[in-house]
C-alpha positions in Angstrom: -22.9 6.8 15.0 -21.3 4.3 12.7 -20.0 5.7 9.5 -20.6 3.8 6.3 -17.1 3.6 5.0 -18.4 2.8 1.4 -20.2 6.1 1.5 -17.2 8.2 2.2 -15.2 9.9 -0.5 -12.4 8.0 -2.1 -10.0 10.2 -0.2 -11.5 8.6 3.0 -12.5 10.3 6.3 -10.8 13.1 7.9 -7.6 12.1 9.5 -7.0 12.2 13.2 -3.9 12.3 15.5 -3.8 9.4 17.7 -1.5 9.7 20.8 0.2 6.6 21.3 3.0 5.4 23.8 5.5 6.1 21.0 4.2 9.5 20.0 1.2 10.9 17.9 0.5 9.2 14.6 -1.9 10.5 11.9 -4.4 8.0 10.7 -8.0 7.9 9.2 -10.4 5.5 10.8 -13.8 4.4 9.8 -16.2 1.5 10.0 -16.9 -1.2 12.4 -16.0 -5.0 12.4 -12.9 -6.9 11.6 -10.1 -4.4 11.5 -7.8 -3.7 8.5 -4.5 -1.8 8.9 -3.6 -0.3 5.6 -0.1 0.9 4.9 0.8 3.1 2.0 3.8 3.4 -0.3 6.1 6.2 -1.3 4.7 9.7 -1.9 1.8 8.5 0.3 -0.2 9.1 3.4 -3.4 8.2 5.2 -5.3 8.9 1.9 -3.4 6.5 -0.1 -3.6 3.8 2.6 -7.4 4.4 2.5 -7.4 3.9 -1.5 -5.5 0.6 -0.8 -8.1 -0.7 1.4 -10.9 0.4 -0.8 -9.2 -1.2 -3.9 -8.6 -4.6 -2.1 -12.1 -4.9 -0.9 -15.2 -4.7 -3.2 -17.0 -3.3 -0.1 -15.7 -2.1 3.3 -19.1 -2.5 4.9 -18.6 -4.7 8.1 -15.0 -3.8 8.3 -13.1 -1.2 10.3 -10.3 0.5 8.4 -7.3 2.0 10.1 -5.4 4.0 7.4 -2.1 5.3 8.5 0.3 8.0 7.6 3.7 6.4 8.1 6.4 8.4 9.9 7.7 11.2 7.5 4.3 11.5 5.6 1.7 14.2 6.1 0.9 14.5 9.9 3.2 11.8 11.2 6.7 13.0 12.2 9.5 11.0 10.8 11.0 11.0 14.3 8.3 8.5 15.3 10.3 5.9 13.5 12.5 5.9 10.3 13.2 2.2 10.2 10.7 -0.6 9.2 10.9 -2.2 12.8 10.3 1.1 14.5 7.4 1.7 12.3 6.0 -1.9 13.0 6.2 -1.2 16.8 4.5 2.1 16.2 1.6 0.2 14.5 1.4 -2.0 17.6 1.2 1.1 19.8 -1.5 2.6 17.6 -3.6 -0.5 18.0 -3.3 -0.3 21.7 -4.3 3.2 21.7 -7.5 2.6 19.8 -8.4 -0.7 21.4 -7.9 -3.0 18.4 -6.4 -6.5 19.3 -5.8 -8.2 15.8 -5.7 -6.8 12.2 -5.6 -7.9 8.6 -2.5 -5.9 7.4 -2.4 -4.7 3.7 0.5 -2.9 2.3 1.6 -1.6 -1.0 5.2 -0.8 -2.4 7.3 1.1 0.3 4.8 0.0 2.9 6.0 -3.6 2.5 9.0 -3.6 4.9 7.2 -2.1 8.0 4.2 -4.4 7.2 6.5 -7.5 7.1 8.2 -6.5 10.4 4.9 -6.0 12.0 3.9 -9.5 11.1 7.1 -10.8 12.4 7.5 -8.8 15.5 3.7 -8.9 16.6 2.5 -12.2 15.2 -0.4 -12.5 17.6 -1.8 -9.3 16.3 -1.5 -9.9 12.7 -4.5 -12.0 11.5 -3.4 -12.0 7.8 -1.0 -10.2 5.5 -1.5 -8.9 1.9 1.5 -7.4 0.1 1.0 -5.7 -3.3 4.0 -4.7 -5.5 5.8 -4.6 -2.2 9.5 -4.0 -1.5 10.7 -6.9 0.7 14.4 -6.3 0.8 17.2 -4.2 -0.6 16.0 -1.8 -3.3 17.9 0.5 -5.4 15.6 3.3 -6.8 15.5 3.3 -10.5 17.1 6.5 -12.1 13.7 7.7 -13.5 12.0 7.4 -10.2 15.0 9.4 -8.5 14.8 12.1 -11.2 11.0 12.4 -10.6 11.5 12.7 -7.0 14.1 15.6 -7.6 11.6 17.3 -9.7 9.0 16.9 -7.0 11.1 18.5 -4.5 11.5 21.5 -6.7 7.8 21.7 -7.5 6.9 21.6 -3.9 8.8 24.9 -3.3 6.8 26.7 -5.8 3.6 28.3 -4.2 0.4 27.2 -5.9 2.0 25.0 -8.4 1.1 21.6 -6.8 -2.6 22.8 -6.8 -2.3 23.4 -10.6 -0.8 20.0 -11.0 -3.5 18.3 -9.0 -6.1 20.1 -11.3 -4.4 19.0 -14.4 -4.2 15.3 -13.1 -7.9 15.3 -12.4 -8.8 17.0 -15.6 -6.7 14.7 -17.8 -6.0 11.3 -16.1 -4.8 9.9 -19.4 -1.7 12.0 -19.2 -0.6 10.8 -15.7 -1.6 7.3 -16.4 0.6 7.0 -19.4 3.7 6.9 -17.2 2.5 4.2 -15.0 0.6 2.1 -17.6 2.4 2.6 -20.9 0.4 -0.1 -22.7 -2.4 1.7 -24.5 -5.0 -1.0 -24.2 -4.4 -1.8 -20.6 -4.4 1.9 -19.8 -7.8 2.5 -21.5 -9.3 -0.6 -20.0 -8.1 0.5 -16.5 -9.5 4.0 -16.7 -12.8 2.8 -18.1 -13.2 0.2 -15.3 -16.0 1.4 -12.8 -13.9 0.8 -9.9 -10.3 0.8 -11.0 -10.6 4.1 -13.0 -11.7 6.3 -10.1 -9.4 4.6 -7.6 -6.4 5.2 -9.8 -7.4 8.7 -10.7 -7.7 9.5 -7.0 -4.3 8.1 -6.3 -2.6 10.2 -9.2 -4.4 13.4 -7.8 -3.5 12.6 -4.2 0.2 13.0 -4.7 -0.1 16.8 -5.3 -2.2 17.4 -2.2 0.1 18.5 0.5 3.1 17.5 -1.7 5.8 18.9 0.6 4.6 16.8 3.5 5.0 13.5 1.5 8.6 14.0 0.6 10.4 13.5 4.0 9.2 10.0 4.3 9.7 9.2 0.7 13.3 10.4 1.0 13.8 8.3 4.1 12.4 5.2 2.4 14.8 5.5 -0.5 17.8 5.9 1.9 16.7 3.1 4.1 15.7 0.5 1.5 19.0 0.9 -0.3 20.7 -0.6 2.8 18.0 -2.9 3.8 18.7 -6.6 4.6 16.3 -9.4 3.4 13.1 -9.3 5.2 11.4 -10.6 7.3 14.0 -11.0 10.0 11.6 -13.2 12.1 9.2 -15.9 11.1 5.7 -15.0 9.9 2.8 -17.4 10.6 0.0 -15.3 9.3 -1.8 -16.3 6.1 -0.1 -14.3 3.4 -0.9 -13.2 -0.1 1.8 -11.7 -2.2 0.5 -9.8 -5.4 3.3 -8.7 -7.9 3.6 -8.0 -11.6 6.4 -9.6 -13.5 6.8 -6.4 -15.5 7.2 -4.2 -12.3 9.9 -1.6 -13.1 9.8 -0.1 -9.6 10.1 -3.0 -7.4 11.4 -6.1 -9.3 9.6 -9.4 -9.3 12.4 -11.0 -7.4 11.1 -9.3 -4.2 8.0 -11.4 -4.5 10.0 -14.5 -5.1 12.2 -13.7 -2.1 9.5 -13.2 0.4 7.6 -16.4 -0.7 10.8 -18.3 0.1 10.8 -16.6 3.5 7.2 -17.3 4.1 6.6 -21.0 2.9 2.7 -20.8 3.5 2.4 -17.4 1.3 0.3 -17.6 -1.9 1.8 -15.7 -4.9 -0.4 -14.1 -7.5 2.0 -13.5 -10.3 0.7 -11.3 -12.9 2.8 -11.7 -16.2 1.9 -8.4 -17.8 1.5 -6.4 -14.5 3.5 -3.4 -13.7 4.0 -1.5 -10.4 0.3 -0.5 -10.4 -1.1 -4.0 -10.9 -3.5 -3.4 -8.2 -5.5 -1.2 -10.6 -4.7 -2.8 -13.9 -5.7 -6.2 -12.6 -8.1 -5.2 -9.9 -10.8 -7.9 -10.2 -8.5 -10.8 -10.0 -6.5 -9.0 -7.1 -9.7 -8.6 -5.2 -10.8 -12.2 -5.8 -7.6 -13.4 -4.0 -7.3 -10.6 -1.4 -10.9 -10.4 0.1 -10.9 -13.7 1.9 -7.9 -12.6 3.8 -9.7 -9.4 5.0 -12.3 -11.3 7.0 -12.3 -12.0 10.8 -11.8 -15.7 10.2 -9.0 -15.5 7.5 -7.5 -18.8 7.1 -4.6 -20.1 5.0 -4.9 -19.4 1.3 -6.9 -22.2 -0.3 -3.9 -23.3 -2.6 -0.6 -22.1 -1.1 2.1 -21.6 -3.8 5.8 -22.0 -3.3 8.2 -20.3 -5.5 9.0 -23.3 -7.6 5.2 -23.6 -8.3 4.6 -20.1 -9.5 1.2 -19.9 -11.1 0.9 -17.5 -14.0 -2.4 -15.6 -14.3 -3.4 -14.1 -17.7 -6.5 -12.6 -16.3 -6.7 -8.8 -16.7 -9.5 -6.3 -16.4 -12.5 -7.0 -18.3 
């Protein structure tokens, strides 16, 4: 029986453990049609990969989503692949195991390096590439993020506390959103948006579900990215969309500029007032640009933009 992916809860379908030639990886899979491989960021897992796919596509009907837990997150052991290139090859082994030939790859934040490596190392399997607020090279973790991670490590050791924090996040989304969206008008607009509000709320809540199982991968990402060279190491031929906010205080905008230099055919959607959660604060315009790349016949972006031709979009949620 085909599962209607749009009818599933925001958290997505129940995860499964898929045995591959490189070991067992956890993922959530639903739908039929052109496949989307969704890759989460820090403090993530298959549930946040699913949210990424749900956010980029107005509807997932007619699409098959493969939402992964990267190594070190939830049910995927870190030993499966600590580096971006190892994770990229793991994605290839996963697609082999479930019988998928090509995918549109979508990645957010810390999912960027492994997505780029997949596109470079497995070009015949990457139909298109969408990078959202993505790390694409050396990244030093901002002090406030490092401090929050230390706090999370302590919270994870206290029985029952993550459950309480999740309840608080669901009961009062404004409090958690204030950290990620400091602008009052933008925050109110995002939380009131019929699609962005629930998606962003689900993201905030998810962090506290199985909190301890999200930490090994996050800690690994921080250490790896601090010594990461400029990505990608190989050429990328897939149609590529790079979405990044100029006000991103987690992954600097220079990451978007650098990856567009490395992928000349990439289109850059630069959001002048966008922060690290631009996917939600600017959901409508991001969807408009991303959805064509999720189709089976994804072609090159209609108006490829090079770095020197950066287009400023003043469009925010309405």
